[in-house]
Each structure stands twice: as structure tokens, then as C-alpha cells.
BAVO-112204 format. One line per 2 residues: number of its first residue (from 1); their letters; for each residue x, y, z of C-alpha. Coordinates in nm, 2 decimals, always signed. Example, Ala and Ser with C-alpha at 12.3 -4.5 7.8 and 13.67 -1.06 7.14 Angstrom:
REM residues 2
1 = AS = +1.23,-0.45,+0.78; +1.37,-0.11,+0.71
END
This chain:
REM residues 197
1 = MM = +0.01,+0.01,+0.00; +0.28,+0.24,+0.08
3 = KA = +0.42,+0.20,-0.28; +0.09,+0.29,-0.43
5 = LL = +0.10,+0.61,-0.21; +0.44,+0.75,-0.26
7 = PF = +0.43,+0.76,-0.66; +0.09,+0.93,-0.63
9 = RR = +0.24,+1.21,-0.39; +0.53,+1.28,-0.62
11 = AG = +0.31,+1.29,-0.92; +0.08,+1.54,-0.73
13 = LD = +0.40,+1.76,-0.65; +0.52,+1.76,-1.00
15 = QH = +0.17,+1.93,-1.09; +0.20,+2.20,-0.83
17 = SD = +0.36,+2.55,-0.92; +0.65,+2.67,-0.74
19 = EN = +0.45,+2.92,-0.58; +0.22,+2.65,-0.42
21 = LI = +0.52,+2.46,-0.32; +0.66,+2.78,-0.13
23 = TA = +0.31,+2.79,+0.05; +0.33,+2.44,+0.16
25 = CA = +0.69,+2.49,+0.28; +0.55,+2.78,+0.49
27 = GG = +0.32,+2.52,+0.66; +0.59,+2.30,+0.74
29 = DN = +0.57,+2.05,+0.44; +0.92,+1.90,+0.40
31 = TA = +0.81,+1.72,+0.09; +0.73,+2.04,-0.08
33 = LA = +1.07,+2.17,+0.01; +1.24,+1.85,-0.14
35 = EL = +1.06,+1.93,-0.46; +1.18,+2.29,-0.47
37 = FR = +1.52,+2.16,-0.42; +1.48,+1.90,-0.70
39 = RH = +1.36,+2.18,-0.93; +1.61,+2.45,-0.85
41 = GD = +1.91,+2.29,-0.65; +2.13,+2.25,-0.97
43 = RV = +2.09,+2.61,-1.07; +2.16,+2.74,-0.72
45 = YR = +2.48,+2.51,-0.71; +2.59,+2.66,-1.04
47 = IL = +2.53,+3.02,-0.95; +2.71,+2.99,-0.61
49 = GR = +3.02,+2.80,-0.79; +3.05,+3.05,-1.06
51 = LG = +3.05,+3.36,-0.82; +3.36,+3.26,-0.64
53 = HV = +3.20,+3.33,-0.30; +3.20,+2.97,-0.20
55 = EP = +3.51,+2.73,-0.16; +3.43,+2.40,-0.38
57 = RD = +3.42,+2.19,-0.06; +3.16,+2.44,+0.10
59 = LE = +2.94,+2.44,-0.23; +2.69,+2.16,-0.13
61 = DM = +2.67,+2.29,+0.23; +2.59,+2.64,+0.09
63 = VQ = +2.31,+2.51,-0.14; +2.16,+2.32,+0.15
65 = AT = +2.18,+2.65,+0.35; +1.99,+2.82,+0.09
67 = FV = +1.71,+2.58,+0.12; +1.70,+2.60,+0.48
69 = AV = +1.66,+2.96,+0.44; +1.38,+2.90,+0.18
71 = KR = +1.20,+2.70,+0.41; +1.25,+2.96,+0.70
73 = SA = +1.14,+3.24,+0.48; +0.85,+3.07,+0.29
75 = GQ = +0.60,+3.28,+0.48; +0.75,+3.60,+0.37
77 = FG = +0.73,+3.51,-0.01; +0.49,+3.77,-0.14
79 = AR = +0.50,+3.66,-0.51; +0.65,+4.01,-0.63
81 = ST = +0.88,+3.80,-0.84; +0.89,+3.45,-0.96
83 = AS = +0.98,+3.17,-0.73; +1.29,+3.10,-0.91
85 = TW = +1.41,+3.47,-0.88; +1.31,+3.47,-0.51
87 = II = +1.53,+3.14,-0.45; +1.83,+3.29,-0.62
89 = GI = +1.79,+3.61,-0.42; +1.81,+3.38,-0.10
91 = AL = +2.11,+3.20,-0.25; +2.30,+3.52,-0.31
93 = NV = +2.22,+3.65,+0.04; +2.35,+3.32,+0.18
95 = AR = +2.67,+3.35,-0.02; +2.72,+3.72,+0.08
97 = HH = +2.68,+3.62,+0.45; +2.93,+3.33,+0.37
99 = ER = +3.18,+3.57,+0.21; +3.21,+3.79,+0.49
101 = GQ = +3.38,+3.51,+0.68; +3.62,+3.39,+0.41
103 = VR = +3.98,+3.52,+0.35; +4.04,+3.37,+0.02
105 = RR = +3.80,+3.33,-0.30; +3.78,+3.01,-0.52
107 = VA = +3.86,+3.04,-0.88; +3.51,+3.13,-1.02
109 = MA = +3.55,+2.98,-1.37; +3.68,+2.64,-1.28
111 = AV = +3.36,+2.50,-1.37; +3.36,+2.65,-1.73
113 = AE = +3.71,+2.50,-1.77; +3.60,+2.15,-1.64
115 = SQ = +3.31,+2.16,-1.88; +3.52,+2.18,-2.18
117 = PS = +3.54,+1.84,-2.36; +3.89,+1.66,-2.31
119 = SD = +3.89,+1.49,-2.65; +3.80,+1.68,-2.95
121 = RR = +3.89,+1.71,-3.31; +4.11,+2.02,-3.27
123 = GP = +4.49,+1.98,-3.30; +4.72,+2.01,-2.99
125 = EE = +4.81,+2.38,-3.08; +4.43,+2.49,-3.11
127 = QA = +4.36,+2.30,-2.77; +4.67,+2.48,-2.60
129 = SQ = +4.54,+2.81,-2.74; +4.19,+2.74,-2.62
131 = RQ = +4.33,+2.63,-2.27; +4.52,+2.98,-2.26
133 = LL = +4.21,+3.16,-2.36; +4.02,+3.01,-2.08
135 = GR = +4.30,+3.07,-1.84; +4.29,+3.44,-1.92
137 = LE = +3.91,+3.45,-1.92; +3.93,+3.28,-1.57
139 = AA = +4.19,+3.53,-1.44; +3.99,+3.82,-1.60
141 = FE = +3.67,+3.70,-1.43; +3.85,+3.69,-1.09
143 = EL = +3.95,+4.04,-1.13; +3.60,+4.16,-1.18
145 = PP = +3.46,+4.36,-0.89; +3.19,+4.15,-0.70
147 = DL = +2.90,+4.36,-0.84; +3.01,+4.31,-1.20
149 = RT = +3.09,+3.93,-1.15; +2.75,+3.89,-1.00
151 = VF = +2.55,+4.06,-1.28; +2.77,+3.88,-1.55
153 = TL = +2.70,+3.54,-1.38; +2.33,+3.60,-1.35
155 = CD = +2.27,+3.71,-1.70; +2.54,+3.57,-1.94
157 = LE = +2.63,+3.24,-1.75; +2.28,+3.15,-1.61
159 = GL = +2.04,+3.34,-1.85; +1.87,+3.54,-1.62
161 = RG = +1.66,+3.81,-1.77; +1.77,+4.15,-1.66
163 = VD = +1.44,+4.25,-1.48; +1.47,+3.93,-1.28
165 = AA = +1.84,+4.01,-1.21; +1.75,+4.36,-1.10
167 = RV = +1.48,+4.21,-0.87; +1.74,+3.95,-0.71
169 = LA = +2.00,+4.22,-0.66; +1.73,+4.49,-0.54
171 = VP = +1.89,+4.76,-0.81; +1.72,+4.95,-1.10
173 = QG = +1.73,+4.75,-1.42; +1.95,+5.02,-1.58
175 = TV = +2.19,+4.94,-1.31; +2.20,+4.59,-1.41
177 = WR = +2.25,+4.67,-1.77; +2.53,+4.91,-1.70
179 = RL = +2.71,+4.66,-1.48; +2.67,+4.40,-1.75
181 = HE = +2.81,+4.62,-2.01; +3.10,+4.72,-1.80
183 = AR = +3.17,+4.34,-1.70; +3.15,+4.24,-2.10
185 = TR = +3.39,+4.54,-2.19; +3.64,+4.45,-1.91
187 = LR = +3.65,+4.09,-1.98; +3.69,+4.15,-2.36
189 = RY = +3.98,+4.38,-2.31; +4.15,+4.15,-2.07
191 = VE = +4.13,+3.84,-2.31; +4.22,+4.05,-2.61
193 = GD = +4.54,+4.14,-2.42; +4.55,+4.45,-2.24
195 = GE = +4.59,+4.23,-1.93; +4.37,+4.43,-1.70
197 = A = +4.01,+4.36,-1.62
END
């Protein structure tokens, strides 16, 4: 009998909106929290990993801390933004809090370098050139001020719309576009050889 109930419960959760799941979390439903984690956990992990606020060994703990904060704050969700944007905002707040206690930052673009295929059809010279370019990009990304790095990560790496990034960061949308333009310009200059982000 238990086997018949569990798939039905999971199927029911799959049909609920994120907003309904947040409401259920506010009422203490841990299964709803688990469903939110299933839907958004990977994205939170990627964002926190790319920002450089969190050491690799701490990433999973920070993702968990984000969803603990989601449950704790669920009653305050006012649907002024999408649930996804709200969860990303919580993740950024958790990361900011964590960053205050950190002395060193992790290499922010390691995930990008690791995602490159190790065996491709390019020759050794092209592969070496690509590795050098990625190394320059990582170095340039590390040199960006935190506000530019955050906007670049949210918009260009994670594909968040400017309006949603503005909500997450609690800044005007024009500020997001200005920071994004400045981040892109600095990265381009650094990668093209100016050597200064």
C-alpha cells in the first residue's frame, strides 16, 4: 500500500507550481521543500560555484543552507517575483553572508574549464590556445569587482533576464545593464591582451 501512495504523492507535487510549493513549505511541508530543491538545486549550485564566494568544498553545504533559508522564509514570499528569482535572491544572500567570513575566494570559472570536452578534433596547438584563452578568461573574471561578477554570472552565464536580475539584486534594471556592459567590456579587453580587467 505504501508503494501506491508514494508515486501518487510525487506525481501530485510535479503538478504544483513553485509558488504553491513555497506556500506548502511555509506550512511545514518538507516534501514540498524537497520538490523545490529538485527543481532549483542544480541552478543554485551553478550560480554559487561561478560567483567565487564559496570554496568548492563548501558548495553543497551552501546549497543546503539556501534551501533551509527558503523554508525559513517561505512565509514571507509575497509573489512580487517568480519563485525561481526569489530562491536565487536567497542563495545570493546566503553567499554574501558566507563571503564575509572567507579570507580567500575560489577560482570562479573552474566549472567552465572543467566543462570543456577533453577529447575533441582540434589539434594540440588549438587545444593549447583554447586552454590559454580559458585561463585568461578565468583570471579576468576573478579580477572583476563583485557587483560586475554577480551581474555577469546571473545574466550571461545563467541566462537570467535583466528584470529578474534587478529584482534579485534589489537595484534598478538600468544598473544591471550598465554593470553587465562594463563586465563584458572589461573581460573582452583582458582576453584580447590588455591584461587588465
